[in-house]
SETORDO-940284 format. One record per residue (C-alpha): residue number from 1; residue in three letters; y, x, z. Coordinates in pm, whole numbers, always signed. Layout:
<pts>
[NUM "ALA" [Y X Z]] ...
</pts>
This chain:
<pts>
[1 "MET" [+10929 -7623 +6088]] [2 "THR" [+10808 -7296 +6233]] [3 "LYS" [+11114 -7072 +6248]] [4 "ILE" [+11020 -6771 +6455]] [5 "GLN" [+11364 -6618 +6463]] [6 "LYS" [+11674 -6624 +6679]] [7 "VAL" [+11681 -6818 +7007]] [8 "VAL" [+11535 -7134 +6848]] [9 "GLY" [+11232 -6929 +6747]] [10 "THR" [+11169 -6809 +7101]] [11 "ALA" [+11062 -7166 +7187]] [12 "PHE" [+10747 -7116 +6979]] [13 "VAL" [+10672 -6780 +7140]] [14 "VAL" [+10713 -6929 +7487]] [15 "ALA" [+10489 -7222 +7389]] [16 "GLU" [+10217 -6979 +7279]] [17 "PHE" [+10242 -6792 +7609]] [18 "ARG" [+10234 -7120 +7803]] [19 "ASN" [+9925 -7225 +7611]] [20 "ASP" [+9741 -6917 +7745]] [21 "GLU" [+9685 -7098 +8073]] [22 "ASN" [+9481 -7373 +7910]] [23 "VAL" [+9188 -7136 +7855]] [24 "GLN" [+9184 -6993 +8208]] [25 "PRO" [+8888 -7082 +8436]] [26 "HIS" [+9123 -7155 +8729]] [27 "PRO" [+9453 -7252 +8566]] [28 "LEU" [+9790 -7265 +8738]] [29 "TYR" [+9864 -7580 +8535]] [30 "ARG" [+9737 -7771 +8233]] [31 "ASP" [+9947 -7847 +7927]] [32 "PRO" [+9748 -8078 +7698]] [33 "PHE" [+10039 -8122 +7455]] [34 "VAL" [+10167 -7772 +7377]] [35 "HIS" [+9898 -7705 +7115]] [36 "LEU" [+10060 -7971 +6895]] [37 "PHE" [+10347 -7732 +6821]] [38 "LEU" [+10144 -7420 +6746]] [39 "ASP" [+10000 -7271 +6428]] [40 "ARG" [+9904 -6938 +6276]] [41 "GLU" [+10264 -6825 +6244]] [42 "THR" [+10350 -6897 +6607]] [43 "LYS" [+10046 -6699 +6719]] [44 "LYS" [+10147 -6402 +6504]] [45 "ALA" [+10501 -6411 +6643]] [46 "ALA" [+10379 -6425 +7004]] [47 "ASP" [+10138 -6140 +6941]] [48 "ARG" [+10419 -5929 +6792]] [49 "ILE" [+10639 -5984 +7097]] [50 "SER" [+10363 -5900 +7344]] [51 "GLN" [+10198 -5621 +7144]] [52 "SER" [+10375 -5336 +7320]] [53 "PHE" [+10414 -5521 +7650]] [54 "PRO" [+10131 -5768 +7730]] [55 "PRO" [+10265 -5851 +8081]] [56 "ILE" [+10545 -6055 +7924]] [57 "ARG" [+10295 -6338 +7872]] [58 "ASN" [+10234 -6367 +8246]] [59 "ASN" [+10606 -6421 +8308]] [60 "VAL" [+10586 -6752 +8123]] [61 "ARG" [+10263 -6864 +8286]] [62 "LEU" [+10393 -6797 +8637]] [63 "ARG" [+10738 -6940 +8577]] [64 "THR" [+10582 -7259 +8435]] [65 "ARG" [+10401 -7311 +8763]] [66 "TYR" [+10724 -7251 +8958]] [67 "PHE" [+10926 -7504 +8756]] [68 "ASP" [+10644 -7759 +8768]] [69 "ASP" [+10619 -7730 +9145]] [70 "ARG" [+10994 -7760 +9197]] [71 "LEU" [+11013 -8060 +8964]] [72 "ARG" [+10736 -8245 +9144]] [73 "HIS" [+10894 -8164 +9482]] [74 "GLN" [+11235 -8290 +9374]] [75 "ILE" [+11086 -8610 +9235]] [76 "ASP" [+10908 -8660 +9568]] [77 "GLN" [+11247 -8611 +9737]] [78 "GLY" [+11392 -8900 +9538]] [79 "ARG" [+11537 -8748 +9221]] [80 "GLN" [+11560 -9023 +8960]] [81 "GLN" [+11694 -8827 +8662]] [82 "ILE" [+11565 -8505 +8512]] [83 "LEU" [+11787 -8306 +8279]] [84 "ILE" [+11634 -8024 +8074]] [85 "LEU" [+11889 -7785 +7924]] [86 "GLY" [+11786 -7584 +7619]] [87 "ALA" [+11454 -7767 +7641]] [88 "GLY" [+11279 -7597 +7351]] [89 "LEU" [+10918 -7715 +7340]] [90 "ASP" [+10906 -7821 +7706]] [91 "THR" [+10643 -8090 +7765]] [92 "ARG" [+10729 -8191 +8121]] [93 "PRO" [+10849 -8540 +8021]] [94 "GLN" [+10497 -8597 +7890]] [95 "ARG" [+10307 -8403 +8159]] [96 "ILE" [+10496 -8497 +8474]] [97 "THR" [+10579 -8866 +8474]] [98 "ALA" [+10686 -9088 +8761]] [99 "LYS" [+10790 -9451 +8788]] [100 "GLY" [+11166 -9492 +8776]] [101 "VAL" [+11235 -9133 +8668]] [102 "ALA" [+11427 -9083 +8343]] [103 "TYR" [+11431 -8761 +8140]] [104 "PHE" [+11715 -8624 +7928]] [105 "GLU" [+11694 -8315 +7706]] [106 "ILE" [+11969 -8121 +7532]] [107 "ASP" [+11871 -7878 +7259]] [108 "ALA" [+11913 -7798 +6890]] [109 "PRO" [+11861 -8113 +6678]] [110 "GLU" [+11606 -7943 +6453]] [111 "THR" [+11391 -7839 +6750]] [112 "GLN" [+11402 -8190 +6894]] [113 "ALA" [+11318 -8352 +6561]] [114 "PHE" [+11020 -8120 +6520]] [115 "LYS" [+10893 -8187 +6871]] [116 "LYS" [+10942 -8563 +6849]] [117 "ALA" [+10759 -8581 +6517]] [118 "LYS" [+10464 -8378 +6643]] [119 "LEU" [+10430 -8588 +6958]] [120 "GLU" [+10456 -8921 +6782]] [121 "ALA" [+10210 -8813 +6510]] [122 "SER" [+9956 -8777 +6793]] [123 "ASP" [+10057 -9109 +6954]] [124 "VAL" [+10225 -8935 +7248]] [125 "ASP" [+10530 -9110 +7394]] [126 "PRO" [+10812 -8850 +7415]] [127 "ASN" [+10933 -9026 +7735]] [128 "THR" [+11276 -8863 +7712]] [129 "LYS" [+11626 -8914 +7576]] [130 "TYR" [+11693 -8647 +7314]] [131 "ILE" [+12049 -8517 +7286]] [132 "GLY" [+12075 -8294 +6982]] [133 "ALA" [+12356 -8047 +7051]] [134 "ASP" [+12457 -7711 +7193]] [135 "TYR" [+12517 -7781 +7561]] [136 "VAL" [+12744 -7476 +7595]] [137 "THR" [+12980 -7522 +7301]] [138 "ASP" [+12963 -7900 +7252]] [139 "GLY" [+13062 -8002 +7605]] [140 "MET" [+12765 -8078 +7829]] [141 "ILE" [+12933 -8341 +8046]] [142 "GLY" [+13068 -8536 +7749]] [143 "LEU" [+12728 -8523 +7579]] [144 "LEU" [+12562 -8665 +7887]] [145 "ARG" [+12825 -8934 +7939]] [146 "ARG" [+12786 -9059 +7582]] [147 "SER" [+12407 -9066 +7619]] [148 "GLY" [+12381 -9299 +7917]] [149 "PHE" [+12334 -9033 +8184]] [150 "ASP" [+12421 -9166 +8532]] [151 "PHE" [+12614 -8906 +8732]] [152 "LYS" [+12562 -9103 +9054]] [153 "LEU" [+12181 -9083 +9043]] [154 "PRO" [+12006 -8798 +9227]] [155 "THR" [+11924 -8549 +8951]] [156 "HIS" [+11713 -8239 +8907]] [157 "VAL" [+11798 -7995 +8628]] [158 "ILE" [+11552 -7758 +8463]] [159 "TRP" [+11724 -7463 +8296]] [160 "GLU" [+11432 -7248 +8191]] [161 "GLY" [+11456 -6938 +7973]] [162 "ASN" [+11827 -6981 +7897]] [163 "THR" [+12059 -6777 +8117]] [164 "MET" [+11958 -6441 +7970]] [165 "TYR" [+12092 -6549 +7630]] [166 "LEU" [+12434 -6653 +7764]] [167 "ASP" [+12723 -6473 +7936]] [168 "GLU" [+12893 -6483 +8276]] [169 "ALA" [+13153 -6742 +8173]] [170 "ALA" [+12899 -6983 +8022]] [171 "VAL" [+12656 -6962 +8314]] [172 "ARG" [+12933 -7017 +8567]] [173 "GLN" [+13077 -7309 +8369]] [174 "ILE" [+12742 -7485 +8335]] [175 "LEU" [+12657 -7450 +8704]] [176 "THR" [+13008 -7556 +8809]] [177 "ASP" [+13000 -7863 +8585]] [178 "LEU" [+12660 -7968 +8717]] [179 "MET" [+12763 -7934 +9080]] [180 "ARG" [+13104 -8096 +9030]] [181 "HIS" [+13003 -8397 +8822]] [182 "ILE" [+12656 -8493 +8952]] [183 "GLU" [+12686 -8633 +9304]] [184 "SER" [+12342 -8513 +9417]] [185 "CYS" [+12208 -8231 +9203]] [186 "SER" [+11948 -7957 +9220]] [187 "VAL" [+11894 -7704 +8942]] [188 "SER" [+11607 -7462 +8889]] [189 "PHE" [+11654 -7165 +8657]] [190 "ASP" [+11534 -6813 +8589]] [191 "TYR" [+11726 -6491 +8536]] [192 "PHE" [+11689 -6117 +8494]] [193 "ALA" [+11852 -5847 +8701]] [194 "GLU" [+12144 -5672 +8532]] [195 "ASP" [+11944 -5349 +8499]] [196 "VAL" [+11706 -5521 +8256]] [197 "ILE" [+11995 -5636 +8037]] [198 "LYS" [+12147 -5287 +8042]] [199 "SER" [+11809 -5116 +7976]] [200 "ALA" [+11867 -4926 +8299]] [201 "THR" [+11536 -4985 +8477]] [202 "GLY" [+11398 -4648 +8371]] [203 "ASP" [+11081 -4817 +8245]] [204 "PRO" [+11023 -4762 +7870]] [205 "GLU" [+10798 -5069 +7838]] [206 "ILE" [+11070 -5297 +7975]] [207 "THR" [+11321 -5141 +7737]] [208 "SER" [+11076 -5196 +7452]] [209 "VAL" [+11038 -5569 +7514]] [210 "VAL" [+11417 -5606 +7545]] [211 "GLU" [+11446 -5439 +7205]] [212 "ARG" [+11180 -5668 +7054]] [213 "PHE" [+11372 -5981 +7151]] [214 "ALA" [+11692 -5829 +7014]] [215 "ALA" [+11515 -5747 +6686]] [216 "MET" [+11409 -6111 +6664]] [217 "GLY" [+11776 -6211 +6678]] [218 "ALA" [+11755 -6331 +7038]] [219 "PRO" [+11903 -6050 +7250]] [220 "TRP" [+11911 -6077 +7629]] [221 "THR" [+12277 -6056 +7725]] [222 "TYR" [+12321 -6164 +8087]] [223 "GLY" [+12174 -6087 +8428]] [224 "ILE" [+12248 -6171 +8792]] [225 "ASP" [+12233 -5932 +9085]] [226 "ASN" [+12391 -6145 +9361]] [227 "LEU" [+12262 -6500 +9335]] [228 "ALA" [+12423 -6629 +9655]] [229 "ALA" [+12768 -6514 +9544]] [230 "GLN" [+12723 -6667 +9199]] [231 "ALA" [+12608 -6996 +9353]] [232 "ALA" [+12904 -7007 +9592]] [233 "ARG" [+13151 -6955 +9306]] [234 "CYS" [+13001 -7261 +9135]] [235 "GLY" [+13002 -7496 +9433]] [236 "ALA" [+12629 -7452 +9499]] [237 "SER" [+12399 -7318 +9767]] [238 "VAL" [+12061 -7149 +9728]] [239 "LEU" [+11757 -7360 +9819]] [240 "ASP" [+11501 -7094 +9730]] [241 "ARG" [+11455 -6777 +9528]] [242 "CYS" [+11154 -6566 +9438]] [243 "THR" [+11055 -6304 +9185]] [244 "VAL" [+10769 -6323 +8940]] [245 "ALA" [+10615 -6044 +9149]] [246 "ASP" [+10616 -6282 +9447]] [247 "LEU" [+10446 -6552 +9242]] [248 "HIS" [+10193 -6301 +9109]] [249 "ARG" [+10098 -6198 +9462]] [250 "THR" [+10069 -6564 +9565]] [251 "TYR" [+9856 -6694 +9279]] [252 "TRP" [+9672 -6380 +9170]] [253 "PRO" [+9640 -6179 +9493]] [254 "ASP" [+9340 -5982 +9367]] [255 "GLN" [+9513 -5866 +9049]] [256 "PRO" [+9741 -5561 +9051]] [257 "LEU" [+10099 -5603 +8933]] [258 "ALA" [+10091 -5498 +8569]] [259 "SER" [+10459 -5414 +8537]] [260 "PRO" [+10775 -5346 +8739]] [261 "LEU" [+10944 -5614 +8525]] [262 "TYR" [+10796 -5876 +8757]] [263 "GLY" [+11030 -5754 +9030]] [264 "TYR" [+11336 -5776 +8806]] [265 "TYR" [+11271 -6135 +8694]] [266 "SER" [+11370 -6409 +8940]] [267 "LEU" [+11345 -6786 +8969]] [268 "CYS" [+11558 -7000 +9192]] [269 "THR" [+11670 -7348 +9285]] [270 "LEU" [+12028 -7436 +9381]] [271 "GLN" [+12183 -7757 +9509]] [272 "ASN" [+12530 -7895 +9574]] [273 "ALA" [+12702 -7697 +9845]] [274 "VAL" [+12782 -7898 +10158]] [275 "ALA" [+13157 -7928 +10197]] [276 "SER" [+13282 -7764 +10516]] 
</pts>
């Protein structure tokens, strides 16, 4: 299976971009498993996406470091369950393991079957509970309940590369359900500003990459401008927020920012709001 089309296909493009870090002399992270999912077709697809806008590759590299750091921190703080929504070809259950920590993933069954087969063919323990479904339309809470998820355990949720493909109602519902049903929950996710979605940044390169994803059948449809207000509506509070530009300046201080897109792309972590 190498279907480089629609949202399922973006998982292969993201995996190619994530793999870029493995050849860096001073990497932000190492992913020794991602190569198992890649082939000539995935490379061609990733090159097509980044052809007119090479900086898009750095978004994935930097956001991977952010999500890795937040995951490790939350595990150190006592999180015992990790839920990955729209997991794609995420390898964190294999890369970031800890005693007593259980992983759950919800994603398309065909993506999970492909990933599981590739890992097991290389004698790699998937170390996760696969839930093959659409977490938006199939009822996330019911899916988790039927799969042995414990809503009383402290849980961290990774929601990477998903919100831009959804809409306001879906994003609000997912966040509200997480905060309402999981007693102690943190969730890390990424999002674009609304101007990116509306092609209103005034930057032709940003508009071009938006168009390339749309042409692949995976249009970006949703952005957030006021994170604190969105969090409050969902029963959450903001733990932290940064832009890719912030991460770029932190990890690559000697390199100039290659695109204004880095300032329009944010990453954040929310947690249950404290009742007043």
